[in-house]
C-alpha positions in Angstrom: 0.0 0.0 0.1 1.0 3.6 -0.7 0.2 5.6 2.4 0.0 9.4 2.1 0.2 11.3 5.4 -1.0 14.8 6.2 1.2 17.6 4.8 3.6 20.0 6.7 3.6 23.6 5.5 6.6 25.7 6.1 7.0 29.4 4.9 9.8 31.8 4.7 9.9 35.4 3.4 9.3 34.3 -0.3 8.8 30.5 -0.6 6.2 28.2 0.7 7.0 24.4 0.9 4.5 21.7 1.4 5.9 18.4 2.5 4.3 15.0 2.6 5.6 11.7 4.1 4.6 8.8 1.9 5.0 5.2 2.8 5.5 2.6 0.0 6.4 -1.0 0.8 7.9 -0.2 4.1 10.0 2.7 2.7 9.4 6.3 3.6 9.5 8.8 0.8 9.6 12.6 1.5 7.8 14.6 -1.2 7.8 18.3 -1.4 6.2 21.0 -3.5 7.7 24.5 -3.5 6.1 27.8 -4.8 6.0 31.5 -4.3 4.3 32.4 -1.1 2.0 34.7 -2.8 0.0 31.8 -4.2 -0.7 30.1 -0.9 -4.2 31.6 -0.8 -5.2 29.1 -3.7 -4.1 26.0 -2.0 -6.6 23.3 -0.9 -6.5 21.1 2.2 -7.4 17.9 0.4 -5.6 15.1 -1.2 -7.1 15.5 -4.8 -3.8 16.5 -6.4 -2.0 13.5 -5.2 -4.8 11.2 -6.1 -4.5 12.2 -9.7 -0.7 12.3 -9.7 -0.3 8.9 -8.1 -3.0 6.5 -9.3 -1.3 5.4 -12.4 1.9 4.8 -10.6 0.0 2.8 -8.0 -1.7 0.8 -10.6 1.7 0.0 -12.2 3.4 -1.1 -9.0 0.2 -2.9 -8.0 -0.4 -1.0 -4.6 -3.6 0.5 -3.2 -3.7 4.2 -2.1 -4.6 5.4 1.4 -4.7 9.2 2.3 -4.9 10.8 5.6 -6.6 13.9 4.2 -10.1 13.9 2.6 -10.8 13.5 -1.3 -13.4 15.3 -3.2 -16.3 12.9 -3.7 -16.8 13.7 -7.4 -13.1 13.3 -8.1 -13.0 9.9 -6.2 -16.0 8.7 -8.3 -14.6 9.7 -11.6 -11.0 8.4 -11.0 -12.2 5.2 -9.5 -15.2 4.5 -11.9 -13.7 5.6 -15.2 -10.0 6.0 -15.1 -8.8 3.3 -13.0 -11.3 0.7 -14.3 -11.0 1.8 -17.9 -7.1 1.7 -17.8 -7.2 -1.7 -16.1 -9.7 -3.1 -18.6 -7.2 -2.1 -21.5 -4.2 -3.4 -19.8 -4.5 -6.0 -17.0 -0.9 -5.5 -16.0 -2.1 -2.3 -14.3 -3.9 -3.4 -11.1 -7.4 -2.2 -10.4 -6.3 -0.4 -7.2 -8.6 0.5 -4.1 -8.6 4.1 -2.7 -9.0 4.5 1.1 -9.7 8.1 2.1 -12.5 10.1 3.8 -14.6 11.7 1.1 -16.3 15.1 1.0 -18.8 16.8 -1.4 -18.4 20.3 0.0 -17.3 22.7 -2.8 -14.6 25.3 -2.4 -15.9 28.8 -1.9 -14.0 31.3 -4.1 -13.2 34.6 -2.5 -15.8 37.4 -3.0 -13.5 39.6 -5.1 -12.2 36.4 -7.0 -11.4 37.1 -10.6 -11.8 34.1 -12.8 -8.4 32.5 -13.3 -7.7 30.8 -16.7 -4.4 29.0 -16.8 -2.2 26.9 -19.1 1.1 25.3 -18.8 3.8 27.0 -20.7 7.0 25.5 -22.0 7.3 27.5 -25.1 7.0 24.3 -27.1 4.7 23.9 -30.2 1.7 22.7 -28.2 1.8 25.4 -25.4 2.6 28.3 -27.6 -0.4 27.3 -29.9 -2.7 27.1 -26.9 -1.6 30.6 -25.9 -1.8 32.0 -29.4 -5.3 30.5 -30.3 -6.9 31.5 -27.0 -5.6 34.9 -26.6 -5.3 36.1 -30.2 -7.9 34.0 -32.1 -10.5 33.4 -29.3 -13.3 36.0 -29.2 -14.6 34.7 -25.8 -13.2 37.2 -23.3 -14.1 34.9 -20.3 -11.9 32.1 -21.6 -8.8 34.0 -22.5 -5.6 33.0 -20.6 -4.6 35.2 -17.7 -1.9 33.2 -16.0 0.8 30.8 -17.2 2.2 27.9 -15.3 5.5 26.1 -15.2 6.1 22.9 -13.3 9.0 20.7 -12.5 7.4 17.3 -12.6 9.3 15.1 -14.8 9.6 16.7 -18.4 13.4 17.2 -17.6 13.9 13.8 -16.0 14.5 10.4 -17.4 12.2 7.5 -16.7 14.3 6.4 -13.8 13.9 9.7 -12.1 17.4 11.0 -12.9 17.7 14.7 -13.7 18.5 15.7 -17.2 21.7 17.8 -16.9 23.5 19.9 -19.6 27.3 19.6 -20.2 28.0 22.0 -17.3 26.1 19.7 -14.9 23.2 22.1 -14.5 19.7 20.8 -14.5 18.1 21.6 -17.9 14.9 22.6 -16.0 16.6 25.6 -14.3 18.0 26.9 -17.5 14.7 26.4 -19.4 12.7 28.2 -16.8 14.7 31.5 -17.3 13.6 31.5 -20.9 9.9 30.8 -20.0 10.0 33.7 -17.6 11.2 36.1 -20.2 8.2 34.9 -22.5 5.8 35.6 -19.6 7.3 39.0 -19.0 7.0 39.9 -22.6 3.3 38.8 -23.0 2.7 40.7 -19.6 1.2 37.6 -17.6 2.1 36.2 -14.3 4.1 33.0 -14.2 3.2 30.4 -11.6 6.2 28.2 -10.9 6.0 24.9 -9.0 9.1 22.9 -8.1 9.0 19.5 -6.8 10.9 16.1 -6.4 7.9 14.1 -7.4 9.5 12.6 -10.6 12.5 11.5 -8.6 10.4 9.7 -6.0 7.8 8.1 -8.4 9.8 7.4 -11.6 7.9 6.7 -14.8 8.4 7.7 -18.4 7.1 11.3 -18.5 5.1 10.7 -21.7 3.0 7.9 -19.8 2.0 10.4 -16.9 2.4 14.0 -18.0 -1.3 14.7 -18.2 -1.9 13.4 -14.7 1.1 15.0 -13.1 0.6 18.5 -14.5 -3.2 18.7 -14.2 -2.8 17.0 -10.7 -0.6 19.8 -9.5 -3.2 22.3 -10.7 -5.7 20.6 -8.5 -3.7 21.4 -5.6 -4.7 25.1 -6.1 -8.6 24.7 -6.8 -9.2 27.9 -4.9 -7.3 29.8 -7.4 -7.8 28.1 -10.9 -11.2 28.1 -12.4 -10.2 26.8 -16.0 -7.0 25.1 -17.1 -6.1 24.3 -20.7 -3.8 21.3 -21.0 -2.1 21.5 -24.4 -2.9 18.5 -26.4 -0.1 16.3 -27.6 -2.0 14.3 -30.3 -5.1 14.9 -32.4 -8.3 13.3 -31.6 -8.0 10.7 -34.4 -5.0 9.3 -32.6 -7.0 8.5 -29.5 -5.9 5.2 -27.8 -6.6 4.2 -24.2 -3.8 2.3 -22.9 -1.5 3.2 -19.9 1.6 1.9 -21.8 0.9 4.2 -24.9 1.3 7.5 -23.3 -1.2 9.8 -21.5 -1.4 12.3 -24.5 -3.2 9.6 -26.5 -6.1 9.5 -24.1 -6.1 12.9 -22.3 -9.4 13.8 -23.9 -10.8 11.1 -21.7 -8.7 11.8 -18.7 -9.4 15.5 -18.3 -13.2 15.5 -17.9 -12.7 12.8 -15.3 -10.4 14.8 -13.2 -12.4 18.1 -13.3 -14.2 19.1 -10.2 -17.0 21.5 -9.4 -14.4 24.0 -8.7 -12.0 23.5 -11.7 -12.5 22.5 -15.3 -9.9 21.1 -17.6 -9.9 21.4 -21.3 -7.8 19.4 -23.8 -6.6 22.5 -25.7 -6.5 22.4 -29.6 -7.2 18.6 -29.7 -8.7 19.1 -33.1 -5.2 20.3 -34.4 -2.6 18.0 -35.6 1.1 19.1 -35.2 1.5 20.6 -38.7 -1.7 22.8 -38.1 -0.2 24.0 -34.7 3.1 24.9 -36.5 1.3 26.8 -39.1 -0.7 28.7 -36.4 2.4 29.7 -34.3 4.3 30.7 -37.4 2.0 33.7 -37.5 2.8 34.6 -33.8 5.9 36.7 -33.8 7.2 36.0 -30.2 7.5 32.4 -31.3 10.4 33.4 -33.5 12.6 33.9 -30.4 11.0 31.7 -27.8 10.1 28.3 -29.7 11.7 25.6 -27.7 11.0 22.0 -28.4 14.0 20.3 -27.1 14.1 18.2 -23.8 17.7 17.1 -24.4 19.1 20.6 -23.8 17.9 23.9 -22.4 18.2 25.4 -26.0 17.2 23.6 -29.2 19.9 21.1 -30.1 18.7 20.9 -33.6 19.4 17.1 -33.9 17.1 15.2 -31.6 13.8 13.8 -33.1 11.6 16.7 -31.7 14.0 19.3 -33.1 14.4 17.7 -36.4 10.6 17.2 -36.8 9.9 20.7 -36.0 12.4 22.1 -38.3 11.0 20.1 -41.2 7.5 21.2 -40.4 8.6 24.9 -40.4 10.3 24.2 -43.7 7.1 22.6 -45.0 5.1 25.8 -44.4 7.7 28.0 -45.6 8.7 29.6 -42.2 12.0 27.9 -41.2 14.1 31.1 -41.8 12.1 33.1 -39.3 13.4 30.8 -36.6 17.1 31.6 -37.0 17.2 32.9 -33.5 16.3 29.6 -31.9 17.6 27.1 -34.4 20.9 26.8 -36.4 19.3 27.0 -39.8 22.4 26.6 -41.8 23.2 23.4 -39.9 19.7 22.2 -40.7 20.0 22.8 -44.4 23.2 20.8 -44.5 21.4 17.8 -42.8 18.1 18.4 -44.5 18.3 15.5 -46.8 19.1 13.1 -44.1 16.4 14.4 -41.8 13.7 14.1 -44.6 15.0 10.6 -45.4 14.2 9.8 -41.8 10.7 11.4 -42.1 10.1 9.2 -45.3 11.0 6.0 -43.3 8.8 7.0 -40.3 5.7 8.1 -42.4 3.5 5.7 -40.3 4.3 7.4 -37.1 1.8 10.1 -35.8 3.6 13.4 -36.6 5.4 12.2 -39.7 2.2 10.9 -41.4 1.0 14.4 -41.6 4.4 15.9 -42.6 5.4 13.6 -45.4 2.4 14.3 -47.7 3.0 18.1 -47.4 6.7 17.8 -48.2 6.0 15.7 -51.3 3.2 18.2 -52.4 5.4 21.2 -52.1 8.4 19.3 -53.6 10.5 19.9 -50.6 12.3 16.6 -50.7 15.8 16.6 -52.0 16.6 13.6 -54.4 19.2 12.3 -51.9 16.6 12.0 -49.2 15.4 8.8 -50.9 18.9 7.4 -50.4 18.7 8.1 -46.7 15.2 6.7 -46.7 16.6 3.2 -47.7 19.2 3.4 -45.0 16.8 4.4 -42.2 14.3 1.7 -43.4 17.1 -0.7 -42.9 18.0 0.6 -39.5 14.4 1.0 -38.1 14.6 -2.4 -36.2 17.7 -1.2 -34.4 16.1 2.1 -33.4 13.0 0.2 -32.0 15.4 -1.7 -29.8 17.1 1.4 -28.8 13.8 3.1 -27.8 13.3 0.2 -25.3 16.7 0.5 -23.6 16.8 1.4 -20.0 17.1 5.1 -19.1 20.9 4.8 -18.1 21.8 3.4 -21.6 19.6 5.8 -23.3 21.4 8.7 -21.6 24.7 7.3 -22.8 23.4 7.2 -26.4 22.2 10.9 -26.1 25.6 12.0 -24.9 27.2 9.9 -27.8 24.8 11.6 -30.3 25.8 15.1 -29.0 29.4 14.4 -29.1 29.4 13.3 -32.7 26.6 15.5 -33.8 24.3 12.7 -35.1 20.6 12.5 -34.7 19.3 10.8 -31.6 16.3 8.6 -32.4 14.4 9.4 -29.2 
């Protein structure tokens, strides 16, 4: 059983630290969340956030959950009835766990002078920039425009075994990336809500499998503050697939209504957009020319990992790649363009490449030599599939090797 004890709250002049002692299989884990003291008014006294953040991990390790603080009745019902049961039915390796907690149906009362708070996570990646642009520049519903940005340290810059992703100087990529996001928030004149935690280190899982639960779970910790939260979709609706091993982005459209409460509503933002449509949208948003950052290998765009390469090719396909010279090495890209597009051809069945390849062909963007690389990558695809399944430690070694010799990392 995973037993979550009541929190301990500590404050200094600027920072609030909320700590939890969590027992798992006889081992005591000390979890913390840190945030600016000015946000403490929005924090709740329930375990809603940890229920959402922990239930998939608990299913994977086959341990029930027990909370020493109450859980909102509606959330308990939805998570237990739809998410836990649904994911278990799709993959029996994930246990249909039980949740032990006092439950309450009492709604949180917003402050009398409470202004509706509409938030979204901001990483300056394609998905989050598109969410911001479409809601604040294309949306004509004033009550649904974003008025606060969020930035959480919950696993995006960690490997699947909980180890931090560090740059060549030994600095955590998260710390470097956070500075860039703060600059973007300052430019668009919105507050940035930053939450730091050791959650990913204590409960390691591949971030793609749990990102929706972790990030939206953290928002549930502040139900007195947030009214609406846009979670930027990773995949379009037609790629929906309910399986805990597939990645939470494939079924977030199912998850988000089932973690919403009477106090807080989650939306899967731009779930009708594929990646190419998002790229087309943000290419009309001038701040993206100096803030677009899609790389999780480094704090700046490395230009050679799969996410960087795919983004560059999509920008090329829509004729906007030269506008991003401030965030990408465009000359380096042009030298490697044939190889990268050969990889796209070999990967045309994968989600984001199946929308990219037809437009590259239609606009005649494919160099002749890319077909030579296509043959090579088709032959090496089985090796890549094996590499993707390697444990995190060996994957880290491969990433460092690819950086040293300037070759494309396949993950």
